[in-house]
C-alpha positions in Angstrom: -217.1 71.8 56.5 -218.1 73.8 53.5 -215.0 72.7 51.6 -215.8 69.1 52.5 -219.3 69.6 51.2 -218.1 71.1 47.9 -215.6 68.3 47.3 -218.2 65.6 48.1 -221.0 67.2 46.1 -218.6 67.6 43.1 -217.7 64.0 43.3 -221.4 62.9 43.5 -222.3 65.0 40.5 -219.6 63.1 38.6 -220.6 59.7 39.9 -224.4 59.7 39.9 -226.3 61.2 36.9 -229.4 61.4 39.2 -227.7 64.0 41.3 -228.4 67.7 40.8 -227.3 70.9 42.6 -229.5 74.0 43.0 -227.8 77.2 44.3 -228.8 80.8 44.9 -225.4 82.4 44.3 -223.9 81.3 47.6 -220.8 79.0 46.9 -221.4 79.4 43.2 -217.7 80.2 42.6 -216.7 76.9 44.4 -219.0 75.0 42.2 -218.0 76.7 38.9 -215.9 73.7 37.7 -218.8 71.3 38.4 -221.2 73.7 36.6 -219.0 73.7 33.5 -219.0 69.8 33.5 -222.6 69.4 34.3 -224.4 72.5 33.1 -227.8 70.7 33.0 -227.6 69.6 36.7 -225.9 72.5 38.4 -228.4 75.4 38.4 -227.8 78.8 39.9 -231.0 80.7 40.2 -229.5 83.9 41.6 -230.6 85.4 44.8 -234.0 83.9 44.7 -234.1 81.3 47.5 -237.8 80.6 47.2 -237.3 79.8 43.5 -234.3 77.6 44.4 -236.5 75.4 46.6 -239.2 75.3 44.0 -236.8 74.2 41.3 -235.6 71.5 43.6 -239.1 70.3 44.0 -239.6 70.2 40.3 -236.4 68.3 39.8 -237.5 65.8 42.4 -240.7 65.1 40.6 -238.7 64.3 37.5 -236.7 61.7 39.4 -233.5 63.7 40.2 -232.0 64.0 43.6 -231.5 67.6 44.2 -229.0 69.1 46.7 -230.1 72.6 47.7 -227.5 74.9 49.3 -227.4 78.4 50.9 -227.0 80.1 54.2 -229.3 78.6 56.9 -231.6 81.7 57.2 -232.0 82.0 53.5 -232.5 78.2 52.9 -234.8 77.4 55.8 -236.4 80.7 57.1 -236.8 82.7 53.9 -237.9 79.7 51.8 -239.9 77.9 54.5 -243.2 78.2 52.6 -241.6 76.5 49.6 -240.2 73.8 51.8 -243.7 73.2 53.2 -245.5 73.3 49.8 -243.1 72.4 47.0 -241.4 69.6 48.9 -243.4 68.4 51.8 -246.9 68.8 50.5 -246.0 67.5 47.1 -244.4 64.4 48.5 -241.1 65.4 46.8 -237.7 65.2 48.5 -234.4 67.0 48.5 -231.2 67.3 50.5 -230.8 70.7 52.0 -227.2 71.8 53.0 -226.7 75.0 54.9 -223.8 77.0 56.1 -223.8 79.7 58.7 -225.5 77.7 61.4 -226.8 79.7 64.4 -224.2 82.5 64.4 -221.1 81.7 62.3 -221.5 85.0 60.4 -222.4 87.0 63.4 -220.4 90.0 62.1 -222.9 90.2 59.2 -225.8 90.8 61.5 -229.1 89.1 62.3 -229.9 88.5 58.6 -227.2 85.7 58.8 -228.2 84.1 62.0 -230.5 81.0 62.2 -230.8 79.5 65.6 -234.4 78.4 64.8 -233.6 76.4 61.6 -233.9 72.9 63.1 -237.1 73.9 64.9 -238.6 74.9 61.6 -237.5 71.7 59.9 -239.0 69.9 62.8 -242.5 71.1 61.8 -242.1 69.2 58.4 -243.0 65.5 57.9 -240.3 62.9 58.6 -237.2 64.8 57.8 -233.7 63.6 58.7 -231.5 66.2 60.3 -227.7 65.9 60.4 -225.5 68.2 62.5 -221.9 67.2 62.0 -219.4 68.0 64.7 -216.3 67.9 62.4 -215.6 68.3 58.7 -214.5 64.7 58.6 -218.1 63.6 59.3 -219.5 65.6 56.3 -218.8 63.3 53.4 -220.4 60.1 54.9 -223.4 62.0 56.1 -224.0 63.8 52.7 -223.5 60.6 50.8 -225.9 58.7 53.0 -228.5 61.6 52.6 -228.3 61.6 48.9 -228.5 57.8 48.7 -231.7 57.8 50.8 -235.2 58.5 49.6 -236.6 61.1 52.1 -235.8 64.7 52.7 -232.8 65.6 54.8 -231.2 68.8 56.3 -227.4 68.9 56.7 -226.4 71.8 58.9 -222.7 72.8 58.4 -220.8 75.1 60.7 -217.4 76.7 61.1 -217.4 75.6 64.7 -216.3 72.0 65.2 -214.8 69.5 67.7 -211.2 68.4 67.6 -211.8 65.1 65.9 -214.5 63.3 63.8 -216.7 60.7 65.3 -218.1 58.4 62.6 -221.3 56.5 63.0 -224.9 56.3 62.0 -226.2 58.9 64.4 -227.2 56.6 67.2 -226.0 57.8 70.6 -222.3 57.2 71.1 -221.3 56.9 74.7 -218.2 59.0 74.8 -217.8 59.2 78.6 -219.3 56.6 81.0 -219.8 57.7 84.6 -221.4 54.5 85.6 -225.0 53.2 86.1 -227.5 56.0 87.2 -225.2 58.8 86.5 -226.7 62.0 84.9 -226.5 61.8 81.1 -225.4 64.8 78.9 -226.3 64.4 75.2 -224.2 66.7 73.0 -225.3 67.3 69.4 -222.6 68.0 66.8 -220.0 70.7 67.4 -220.8 71.3 71.1 -219.3 68.0 72.2 -215.7 69.2 73.1 -217.1 72.1 75.2 -219.5 69.7 77.0 -216.7 67.2 77.7 -214.5 70.0 79.2 -217.4 71.3 81.2 -218.0 68.0 83.1 -214.4 66.7 83.1 -214.3 66.2 86.8 -218.0 65.5 87.4 -219.8 62.2 87.5 -221.6 62.8 84.3 -221.9 60.4 81.3 -221.6 62.0 77.9 -223.2 60.7 74.7 -222.7 62.2 71.2 -224.9 62.3 68.1 -224.8 64.1 64.8 -228.2 63.1 63.9 -230.9 64.7 66.1 -233.7 63.6 63.7 -234.7 60.9 64.0 -233.4 61.1 67.5 -232.1 57.8 68.9 -234.9 57.2 71.4 -233.8 53.5 72.1 -230.3 54.7 72.9 -231.6 57.4 75.1 -233.8 55.1 77.1 -230.8 52.7 77.5 -228.4 55.3 78.8 -230.6 57.8 80.7 -231.0 57.8 84.5 -233.2 60.4 86.2 -231.2 63.5 85.1 -230.7 64.3 81.5 -228.9 67.3 80.0 -229.4 68.2 76.4 -226.9 70.5 74.7 -227.7 71.6 71.1 -225.9 74.2 68.9 -229.2 75.8 67.9 -232.3 77.0 69.7 -232.4 75.8 73.3 -235.1 73.2 73.9 -235.5 72.1 70.2 -235.3 68.4 71.1 -237.0 68.7 74.5 -240.3 67.3 73.2 -238.5 64.2 71.8 -236.6 63.5 75.0 -239.6 64.1 77.3 -241.8 61.8 75.2 -239.1 59.1 75.1 -238.9 59.2 78.9 -242.5 59.9 79.7 -243.0 56.6 81.6 -240.2 57.2 84.1 -239.4 60.0 86.5 -236.8 62.4 85.1 -235.5 65.9 85.1 -234.4 67.6 81.9 -232.1 70.5 81.4 -232.0 72.0 77.8 -229.1 74.1 76.8 -228.6 75.9 73.5 -228.9 79.3 71.9 -231.2 81.5 74.1 -234.5 82.9 72.8 -233.8 86.5 73.6 -232.4 88.9 71.0 -228.9 89.9 71.8 -228.8 92.6 69.1 -225.1 92.4 69.0 -222.5 91.6 66.3 -219.3 90.1 67.5 -217.8 86.7 66.5 -219.1 83.2 66.6 -216.9 82.7 69.7 -218.5 85.7 71.3 -222.0 84.4 70.7 -221.0 80.9 72.0 -219.9 82.6 75.2 -222.9 85.0 75.4 -225.3 82.0 75.1 -223.4 80.0 77.7 -222.3 77.3 75.3 -218.6 77.5 76.0 -217.1 75.1 78.6 -217.4 77.7 81.4 -221.0 78.5 80.7 -222.0 74.9 80.3 -220.2 74.1 83.6 -222.3 76.8 85.4 -225.6 75.6 84.1 -224.9 71.9 84.7 -223.6 72.5 88.2 -226.7 74.5 89.1 -229.0 71.9 87.6 -227.3 68.9 89.5 -226.5 70.6 92.8 -226.5 69.3 95.5 -226.9 65.8 94.1 -223.6 65.8 92.4 -220.1 66.5 93.8 -216.8 66.7 91.9 -215.3 63.4 90.9 -218.4 61.4 91.8 -221.9 61.4 93.3 
């Protein structure tokens, strides 16, 4: 996904003189050719993430469309105050693009983990959040975010599904188990594991790479009485949105994602996926416990 982001951003810098890029050392080598061609619009402030966001806010006030890039914990958590003040409060906008996701760089330790990033962005005003599930989804999402007016957060990961699923982020019904079936909503790169987890269960599966704004109309059209939400970041991040959308009808909601407890372990991204129950086997256990005894294999 990062390679796709670099290629698309490099093209945007060449195509649109309104586009700027602000870095804090991360990916600077990949953007070195673009920096040589556009030295006034590719700015590397060094390891000063708060300054990076402040510069983006200033560029926005001059009419430029800044793309701001770093690891998720440095971009969202470390620079949160600047996101709140230098962008949100000023009415300025930018496109944030992170790498690292919840635990892609688990071997680097807790400093590089950011399962709460989308929850933090959710406290800001009217941001769009994109969570692509495949590198092939990145170019269209990035281009759309840059062409729009508001602020957006594009969350890249090394984890991905087997194939891209293009679309505008409205819920895409990938598996239809029939009217009234439980609905599982998978966000971004967790789709393949979710499909494998319910392969022989009567569960419908819908996909989105745009959790904000959440497709409330699509959810209401597809949901029955049981809804399962699988997100690749902090479990329950979108629970309030789903609950509010279905507040006028009886329903049960299971939220799955990165658990809140501190694991205090290194390991690989695949290890963390398993430890948080986000692999196919872990999702299968959680979904089966939630739906039992209402659901039996191959049907209700």
